[in-house]
N, C-alpha and C positions, 0 to 999 in steps of 0.2 A: 828288303825289310820283311820281317815276319808279319803275318796277318793272323791274329787270333780273334775269333768272333764268338761272343757270348750270346746265346739265344735262350728263350724260355718265356714263360708267362710273366706278366707284370707282378712285381712284389717278390720275385725270387732272389733279387740282389745283383742283377747283372751290372748295374752302374757302380755300386759299391765295390764289388769284387773286381770289376774291370779297372777302376782307378788304382786299386792296390796292386793288382797284377802288373799293370803297365809300369807303375813306379818300381816294383821289384825287378822287372826285366829291362828297365831303361828304355821303354817304348812309349810312343805317344798314345794317349787315350782319347777316344771320342764316344760320346753317347749319341746315337743316331737321332733320337728325338730332339736333343739340343741342337744338333747340326741342321736339322730340318727347320726348326724354329728360326735359327739364325738366317738360313737361306731364304725363308719365306718372309722374314722380318715380322714375325707374329709373336705375341707375348706368351701364348700357351697352346698346347695341343688342343685343349677344349675349344679355344677360340677358332681354330681352323675347322674343327668338326662342326661347331655351331654355325659358322658363317658359310662354309663351303661344302661340308659333308665329308663322310668317310672316304668316298671315291677320290676327292681332291687330296686328302691326306695321303692316301695310298700312292697316288701319282707322284706327289712330292717325295714320299718315302723311296719310291723306286729310283727316281733320279739321283737323290742324295746318297742313298746306300750303295748303289752300284759304283758311284764315284769313290766313296770311302773304301770300298773293298779293293780298289786299285791302288790306293795310297798306302795301305798297310797299317800296322800298329794293333792295338787292342781296341776292338769295336764292340760296344754293347748295343744290340739291336732292340727296337721296340718289340713288344710281345706279338704283334700281328705281322711283322715284316716278312717272316718266312712264308706267309700265305700268298705273297705277291710272286707270281710265277717266275719272273726273271730273277728275282732275288733268291728264290728257292733254288733255281738252277745254278746260279753263281755260287751259292753256299756249298752245293754238292761237289764242286770242283776244288774246294779248299781243304788243306790238311787239318787245320785246327778249328773246328766248329764245335763248341762245347755247349751242350744243352744243360742248363742249370734247372733242376726239377725239385719240386717240393710237393707234399700232399696239400690238397685244397684247404684243409683247416689251417695249416701253417700260412699259406698265402693269404687267406681271408684275414687272419690276425694281423699280418703285416700291412695289409691294405687299409685298415681302419684309420679314418681321419685324413687320408691322403687325397690329393687332387688328381684324379685320373678321369679320362673321358668315359662317359656312360657307354656301355656296350649294348648291342641288340639282344643279347642273351645274358643269363646269369654267369658269374665267374666260373662256377662248376661246369656249366654247359660249354663255355668257351674253352676251358682247359681240356675238357674231354675231346672237343673238336680239334684243337690244335696239337695235342700230345703226339698223335701219329705223324704229323707234319714235322714237328721238332725232331722226332726220332729219325725220320727220313733224311733230314739235312745234317744231322750231327755226326761227328766223328767219335764223340764220347758223350755219355750222360753222366752228370755229376749231381750227387745228392746235395742240395742246397738248403736242407731243412734245419741244419745245425747253426752254429755261430758263424760269423763272417770269417773268423780265423780258420775254423774247421773247413769251411767251403773253399777258402783260398788255398789251404794246404792240399785239398783234394784236386783242385784245378792244377796246381803246380805239379803234383804227382802224375796227373794224366798227360801233361805235356812232356814229361820225361820218358813216359812209356811209349 
């Protein structure tokens, strides 16, 4: 089975695009954050961060994501997953790792009112820190600053190329 992994900062549309892409391709879809919550039997990402800390989250993320990469399908990774060394290395060995990117102002607008864990730095600082890591792991970078339809079409085009 094909494995297509969507990476990028929170708010770029990895889950939305991933669901639509999986449907279009007839592949299963999984959001890694949802899979981790199911595995850990926790109600939210924030609950794990609050109760156990970021290190505990990253350990769970590593275990779950490495398993998902073996199963295949369309996988939307959490924004910090590619910072985990073993995940980063696994991504580099895959053919289709698509970095959905958008300018920080677009991301901040999309994040308004959402429930996402607090980060140790501002979103702008975290994006600046993670951007080179995303590029390092990705087979393609896709501009996700437009509509869902525009981004989905760009993702499909990159898979054909």
